[in-house]
C-alpha positions as CSV (number, residue, x, y, z in Angstrom):
1,M,0.0,0.0,0.0
2,K,2.8,2.4,0.9
3,N,4.5,1.7,-2.4
4,T,1.3,2.4,-4.3
5,V,0.8,5.7,-2.5
6,L,4.4,6.7,-3.0
7,A,4.2,5.9,-6.7
8,L,1.0,8.0,-7.1
9,V,2.7,10.9,-5.3
10,V,5.8,10.7,-7.5
11,A,3.6,10.5,-10.6
12,Y,1.6,13.5,-9.5
13,F,4.7,15.6,-8.9
14,A,6.4,14.4,-12.2
15,T,3.2,15.3,-14.1
16,G,3.2,18.7,-12.5
17,I,6.8,19.3,-13.4
18,L,6.3,18.3,-17.0
19,S,3.2,20.5,-17.2
20,A,5.2,23.4,-15.7
21,Q,8.0,22.9,-18.2
22,S,5.4,23.0,-21.0
23,E,3.9,26.2,-19.7
24,V,7.4,27.7,-19.3
25,K,8.0,26.9,-23.0
26,D,4.8,28.6,-24.0
27,Y,5.8,31.6,-21.8
28,F,9.1,31.9,-23.6
29,S,7.6,31.6,-27.0
30,E,5.2,34.4,-26.4
31,R,7.8,36.7,-24.8
32,L,10.3,36.0,-27.6
33,D,7.7,37.0,-30.1
34,S,7.3,40.3,-28.2
35,L,11.1,40.7,-28.2
36,V,11.3,40.3,-31.9
37,A,8.4,42.7,-32.6
38,L,9.9,45.5,-30.4
39,C,13.6,45.2,-30.9
40,N,14.3,44.0,-34.4
41,T,14.4,47.3,-36.2
42,P,14.7,46.6,-40.0
43,T,17.7,48.1,-41.8
44,D,18.3,48.8,-45.5
45,D,21.4,46.7,-45.7
46,D,20.2,43.7,-43.7
47,E,22.7,44.0,-40.9
48,V,22.5,41.6,-38.0
49,M,24.2,42.4,-34.6
50,A,25.0,39.8,-32.0
51,D,23.9,41.0,-28.5
52,I,25.5,39.4,-25.4
53,A,22.4,40.3,-23.3
54,F,20.5,37.3,-24.8
55,Y,22.6,34.9,-22.8
56,R,20.4,35.3,-19.7
57,L,17.4,33.7,-21.6
58,F,19.3,30.5,-22.4
59,A,21.6,30.0,-19.4
60,P,20.4,28.3,-16.2
61,T,17.9,30.6,-14.6
62,L,19.5,32.9,-12.0
63,L,18.0,35.5,-9.7
64,Y,19.5,38.7,-11.0
65,G,19.8,41.7,-8.8
66,S,19.4,44.2,-11.6
67,T,16.2,42.5,-12.8
68,I,14.7,42.6,-9.3
69,E,15.7,46.3,-9.0
70,R,14.0,47.0,-12.3
71,G,10.8,45.2,-11.2
72,L,10.7,47.1,-7.9
73,S,11.2,50.5,-9.6
74,Q,8.9,49.9,-12.5
75,G,6.4,47.5,-11.1
76,I,6.0,43.8,-11.7
77,D,4.0,44.5,-14.8
78,V,6.0,43.2,-17.7
79,P,7.7,46.0,-19.8
80,Y,7.4,44.0,-23.1
81,R,3.7,45.1,-23.2
82,K,4.9,48.7,-23.7
83,T,5.4,50.0,-27.2
84,A,8.8,50.4,-28.7
85,S,8.4,54.2,-28.5
86,D,8.1,54.0,-24.7
87,I,11.6,52.4,-24.4
88,E,14.9,53.7,-25.5
89,M,16.2,51.4,-28.3
90,D,19.6,51.0,-26.6
91,D,17.7,49.6,-23.5
92,C,15.0,47.8,-25.4
93,R,16.4,44.3,-25.4
94,S,17.5,44.5,-21.7
95,A,14.0,45.7,-20.6
96,V,12.1,43.0,-22.5
97,I,14.5,40.2,-21.2
98,D,14.1,41.5,-17.6
99,G,10.3,41.3,-18.1
100,I,10.5,37.7,-19.2
101,L,12.7,36.8,-16.2
102,L,10.3,38.6,-13.8
103,D,7.5,36.4,-15.1
104,V,9.6,33.3,-14.4
105,Y,10.5,34.5,-10.9
106,R,6.8,35.2,-10.1
107,D,5.1,32.1,-11.6
108,Y,7.9,29.4,-11.5
109,P,10.2,30.1,-8.6
110,L,11.3,26.4,-8.5
111,F,13.1,26.8,-11.8
112,V,15.5,29.4,-10.4
113,V,18.7,27.5,-9.7
114,T,20.6,30.1,-7.6
115,T,21.2,33.8,-7.2
116,E,23.5,36.0,-9.2
117,E,25.5,36.7,-6.0
118,D,26.1,33.0,-5.2
119,M,27.1,32.3,-8.8
120,R,29.6,35.2,-8.8
121,S,31.1,33.9,-5.5
122,V,31.6,30.5,-7.1
123,L,33.2,32.0,-10.2
124,S,35.6,34.1,-8.1
125,S,36.7,31.2,-5.7
126,D,40.3,30.0,-5.7
127,D,39.2,26.5,-6.6
128,F,37.5,27.7,-9.8
129,R,40.0,30.3,-11.0
130,S,43.6,30.0,-11.7
131,T,46.2,32.4,-10.3
132,Q,45.9,34.7,-13.3
133,A,42.4,36.1,-13.5
134,A,40.4,35.7,-16.7
135,P,39.4,38.9,-18.5
136,E,35.9,40.2,-17.6
137,I,33.2,41.9,-19.7
138,S,30.5,44.2,-18.5
139,L,27.0,43.2,-19.4
140,R,23.7,45.1,-19.3
141,G,22.2,45.0,-15.9
142,N,25.5,45.8,-14.2
143,T,26.6,42.2,-14.1
144,A,30.1,40.8,-14.8
145,V,31.0,37.3,-16.0
146,A,34.4,35.7,-15.8
147,L,35.4,34.4,-19.2
148,P,37.0,30.9,-19.7
149,Q,40.8,30.7,-19.7
150,N,41.0,29.8,-23.4
151,V,39.3,33.1,-24.4
152,D,42.0,35.7,-25.2
153,G,40.8,39.2,-24.8
154,A,37.3,40.7,-24.5
155,L,34.4,39.6,-26.6
156,K,33.6,42.0,-29.5
157,V,30.3,42.8,-31.1
158,K,30.4,41.6,-34.7
159,K,28.3,42.8,-37.6
160,V,27.4,40.3,-40.2
161,R,26.3,41.6,-43.6
162,L,23.9,39.3,-45.4
163,N,24.9,38.9,-49.1
164,H,22.7,36.8,-51.4
165,W,24.9,37.4,-54.5
166,R,27.5,34.9,-55.6
167,T,30.0,35.2,-58.3
168,S,32.1,32.5,-59.9
169,G,34.0,31.8,-63.2
170,S,36.5,29.7,-65.1
171,F,39.0,30.1,-67.9
172,S,40.6,27.4,-70.0
173,F,43.4,27.4,-72.6
174,N,44.1,24.2,-74.6
175,F,46.6,23.7,-77.3
176,T,47.3,20.7,-79.6
177,Q,50.0,20.2,-82.3
178,N,50.5,17.4,-84.8
179,Y,53.5,17.2,-87.2
180,I,53.8,14.6,-90.0
181,S,56.8,14.4,-92.3
182,G,56.1,14.4,-96.1
183,N,57.3,10.8,-96.5
184,W,55.2,9.3,-93.6
185,A,53.9,5.9,-94.8
186,Q,50.3,6.5,-94.0
187,G,50.3,10.1,-95.1
188,G,48.5,12.9,-93.2
189,E,48.6,16.7,-92.7
190,N,50.3,18.9,-90.1
191,N,47.9,20.8,-87.9
192,R,47.8,22.9,-84.8
193,T,44.7,23.7,-82.6
194,L,44.1,26.3,-80.0
195,I,40.9,26.4,-77.9
196,T,40.0,28.9,-75.2
197,G,36.9,29.1,-73.0
198,L,35.6,31.6,-70.5
199,M,32.6,31.2,-68.2
200,L,31.3,34.0,-65.8
201,R,28.4,33.6,-63.4
202,L,26.5,36.1,-61.2
203,N,23.7,34.5,-59.2
204,Y,21.3,35.7,-56.5
205,N,19.4,33.5,-54.1
206,D,17.6,34.7,-51.0
207,K,17.1,31.1,-49.8
208,K,13.4,31.8,-49.6
209,K,11.5,32.7,-52.7
210,I,13.7,34.7,-55.2
211,S,16.5,33.4,-57.4
212,F,18.2,35.2,-60.3
213,E,20.9,33.3,-62.4
214,N,23.1,35.0,-64.9
215,S,25.9,33.4,-67.0
216,F,28.1,34.6,-69.9
217,E,30.0,31.9,-71.9
218,A,32.6,32.5,-74.6
219,K,34.5,29.9,-76.7
220,L,37.0,30.6,-79.4
221,G,39.1,28.0,-81.2
222,F,41.5,28.1,-84.2
223,V,42.9,25.4,-86.4
224,T,45.6,25.4,-89.0
225,V,45.6,22.8,-91.8
226,S,48.4,22.5,-94.4
227,G,45.9,21.4,-97.0
228,D,44.1,24.8,-96.9
229,T,46.0,27.1,-99.2
230,L,43.6,30.1,-98.8
231,H,43.7,30.5,-95.0
232,S,46.6,30.3,-92.6
233,Y,44.1,29.6,-89.8
234,K,40.3,29.1,-89.4
235,T,37.9,29.1,-86.5
236,N,36.7,25.7,-85.5
237,N,34.9,26.7,-82.3
238,D,33.2,30.0,-81.8
239,M,30.3,31.0,-79.5
240,L,29.1,33.9,-77.4
241,R,26.1,33.2,-75.1
242,L,24.4,35.3,-72.5
243,E,21.7,33.6,-70.4
244,S,19.5,34.9,-67.6
245,K,16.8,33.2,-65.6
246,F,14.6,34.8,-62.9
247,G,12.7,32.4,-60.6
248,Y,10.0,32.7,-57.9
249,K,9.4,29.6,-55.8
250,I,5.8,28.6,-55.8
251,Y,6.0,25.0,-54.4
252,N,8.9,23.1,-52.9
253,N,11.3,22.5,-55.8
254,I,9.2,24.3,-58.5
255,N,9.8,27.9,-59.6
256,L,7.8,30.1,-61.8
257,S,10.6,31.4,-64.1
258,A,11.3,33.8,-66.9
259,K,14.3,33.1,-69.1
260,M,16.3,34.9,-71.8
261,T,19.1,33.5,-74.0
262,L,21.1,35.5,-76.5
263,Q,23.7,33.7,-78.8
264,T,25.9,34.4,-81.7
265,Q,29.6,34.1,-82.7
266,S,32.5,36.6,-82.8
267,M,34.5,35.8,-86.0
268,P,33.8,34.6,-89.6
269,S,34.0,30.9,-90.3
270,Y,35.4,29.5,-93.7
271,P,35.2,26.1,-95.3
272,T,38.5,24.6,-96.5
273,N,39.8,26.3,-99.6
274,N,36.7,28.6,-99.9
275,P,37.0,32.4,-99.8
276,D,33.4,32.9,-98.7
277,F,32.5,32.6,-95.0
278,V,29.4,30.5,-94.0
279,S,28.7,32.3,-90.7
280,N,29.9,35.4,-88.9
281,F,29.1,37.8,-86.0
282,M,25.3,38.4,-85.9
283,A,24.9,35.8,-88.7
284,P,23.1,34.2,-87.2
285,F,22.0,35.8,-84.0
286,D,19.4,33.8,-81.9
287,A,17.3,35.2,-79.1
288,N,14.9,33.3,-77.0
289,F,12.4,34.7,-74.4
290,S,10.1,32.4,-72.4
291,V,8.1,32.0,-69.3
292,G,7.7,28.6,-67.7
293,L,8.2,26.2,-64.8
294,D,11.6,25.3,-63.5
295,Y,12.0,22.1,-61.5
296,K,15.2,21.9,-59.4
297,R,16.7,19.1,-57.4
298,S,20.2,18.7,-55.9
299,G,22.2,16.1,-54.0
300,K,25.6,15.9,-52.4
301,N,27.4,15.8,-55.8
302,W,24.9,16.9,-58.3
303,N,22.5,19.7,-59.3
304,L,19.6,19.2,-61.8
305,S,17.3,21.8,-63.4
306,V,14.5,21.0,-65.8
307,Y,12.9,24.1,-67.4
308,F,9.6,23.7,-69.3
309,A,7.8,26.5,-71.2
310,P,4.7,25.2,-73.0
311,L,3.6,27.4,-75.9
312,S,5.2,30.4,-74.2
313,S,8.7,30.4,-75.8
314,Y,9.4,33.3,-78.3
315,N,12.3,32.6,-80.7
316,Y,13.9,35.3,-82.9
317,R,16.7,34.8,-85.5
318,F,18.5,37.5,-87.3
319,V,21.1,37.3,-90.1
320,R,22.8,40.5,-91.2
321,Y,24.2,39.2,-94.5
322,E,21.6,38.7,-97.2
323,E,23.7,36.0,-98.9
324,L,23.4,33.8,-95.8
325,T,19.7,34.2,-95.0
326,S,18.5,31.2,-96.9
327,R,21.2,29.0,-95.2
328,F,19.6,29.7,-91.9
329,G,15.9,29.3,-93.0
330,I,15.0,33.0,-93.6
331,R,13.0,33.9,-96.7
332,A,14.6,35.9,-99.5
333,G,14.5,39.7,-99.0
334,R,14.3,39.4,-95.2
335,H,16.9,39.3,-92.5
336,H,14.9,37.9,-89.6
337,K,12.2,35.4,-88.6
338,E,10.3,34.8,-85.4
339,D,7.9,32.3,-84.0
340,F,6.3,30.9,-80.8
341,G,6.6,27.4,-79.6
342,T,7.4,25.0,-76.7
343,Q,10.8,24.8,-75.0
344,I,12.3,22.2,-72.7
345,Q,15.8,22.7,-71.2
346,P,17.3,20.2,-68.7
347,T,20.8,21.1,-67.3
348,L,22.9,18.8,-65.1
349,S,26.2,19.4,-63.2
350,A,27.6,16.4,-61.3
351,T,30.9,15.1,-59.8
352,I,31.3,11.6,-61.3
353,M,34.3,10.8,-59.2
354,K,37.1,12.6,-57.5
355,N,38.4,15.3,-59.9
356,V,36.0,14.3,-62.7
357,T,33.0,16.5,-63.4
358,L,30.2,16.5,-65.9
359,N,28.3,19.5,-67.2
360,S,25.4,18.7,-69.5
361,R,23.0,21.2,-71.2
362,M,20.1,20.0,-73.4
363,E,17.6,22.2,-75.2
364,F,14.6,21.3,-77.3
365,Y,12.4,23.8,-79.1
366,T,9.6,23.3,-81.6
367,N,6.8,25.5,-83.1
368,Y,5.2,22.3,-84.5
369,S,6.4,23.0,-88.0
370,R,10.1,22.8,-87.3
371,A,12.3,21.4,-84.5
372,Y,15.6,22.4,-82.9
373,F,17.6,20.2,-80.6
374,N,20.9,21.1,-78.9
375,W,22.9,18.9,-76.5
376,E,26.3,20.0,-75.0
377,N,28.3,17.7,-72.8
378,T,31.6,18.6,-71.1
379,I,33.6,16.2,-69.1
380,K,36.6,17.6,-67.2
381,M,39.3,15.5,-65.5
382,K,41.4,17.7,-63.3
383,I,45.1,16.8,-62.9
384,N,46.0,19.6,-60.5
385,K,45.0,23.1,-59.7
386,Y,45.9,24.4,-63.1
387,L,46.0,21.4,-65.5
388,E,43.0,19.5,-66.8
389,T,41.8,17.4,-69.7
390,T,38.5,18.2,-71.4
391,L,36.3,16.1,-73.5
392,F,33.5,18.1,-75.3
393,M,30.7,16.5,-77.3
394,H,28.1,18.6,-79.0
395,G,25.1,17.4,-81.0
396,R,22.5,19.5,-82.9
397,F,19.4,19.0,-85.0
398,D,17.8,21.8,-87.0
399,D,15.4,21.2,-89.8
400,S,14.6,24.8,-90.4
401,S,16.6,25.1,-93.6
402,R,17.7,22.9,-96.5
403,G,21.0,24.8,-96.3
404,L,21.9,22.8,-93.2
405,Y,21.1,19.4,-94.8
406,S,23.8,16.9,-95.4
407,D,23.6,13.6,-97.3
408,S,25.7,11.9,-94.7
409,Y,24.0,13.2,-91.5
410,G,20.7,14.7,-92.6
411,Y,19.8,17.6,-90.3
412,W,22.1,16.3,-87.5
413,Q,25.3,18.2,-86.8
414,L,28.1,16.8,-84.6
415,K,31.2,18.3,-83.0
416,E,33.7,16.7,-80.6
417,Y,37.2,17.5,-79.2
418,F,39.5,16.2,-76.6
419,A,42.2,18.5,-75.2
420,L,44.8,19.0,-72.5
421,G,45.5,22.4,-71.2
422,L,45.5,25.1,-68.5
423,S,42.5,25.9,-66.5
424,Y,41.7,28.3,-63.6
425,T,38.5,28.4,-61.6
426,W,37.3,30.9,-59.0
């Protein structure tokens, strides 16, 4: 019988303690909301300041003399019910924190572990302190706390500036050379190849709703072939591309996005032993503007984005040389064409293994009378900080013009190169 009664008494008090802890949690939640409402004054540059006064809310509950003094002078009514204009902002946090502690002293005295005076006597005892006193720091409420021995000097208030913008980039320089003597049994031609690449990125992400991704990519490559008697060198890789995508998160991994892509080349391109170029700067120039949904997922070593713009993708093509307009599907007498269609663009960046990365960009566009498909894959194998090998594979399909048709490949176009060279990433 005694054991039963004892068990009931223990259960009663345990239930009471758990209930009190839950109530204290609710107390702190309400009071912290008041603290945020009164004392978080918004600033234009999103500065956040660390305040040492907050330690009293999260350390073991002490009976602070300064808090009691404030309660006796201003009354036990909690000061966090005042408006911010009634409290000097320099004293705002301290006043509201004192109000929270006064509530605890009044309603939950059992949770007060000791007094401030007793704690200070323990911290100043010979058993606790070494022969060399630790530095002290004054806190609000006229209290002082001895710092641990491994803290060198006084604590300093630190300002942290939130910056949602991120910049990055990379530059590569690859060179290949091949020499074959005139009497080589299998024959062949001497050649040299130079390929350079530049990528610049400027991205914004507030980690909540807004994202803004911008990239500029430039590639330029030259090749010399002894069999071409008209040109000492020719371009074999030439691209300028500017891309921007603004996104607003509407659900988990899905953004409502607006995207713009501008693309052309920088120099004329000539066939072998032909004096007439087949493409040049602004010939062609392609611009795409669209609004759609962007699905994003990421893992430890990969990032995936799938952009889909159904019937909301506007495509514009301009060719400044009249003799090239028919080659790029533009009617005679005109220099541009435009249409609306559907666009799908998946992009993937992944680390395949240590020092081996894959970047893949696929794009499909159709206005239901013609189709355009573009797939770029770049695999980089890093040797050290400045040396890497690059394998680039590029496939295209464009049935907009008979000028791009080949008996061997139809409307498919292929490009591939493998190179070793210098690379720098920041």
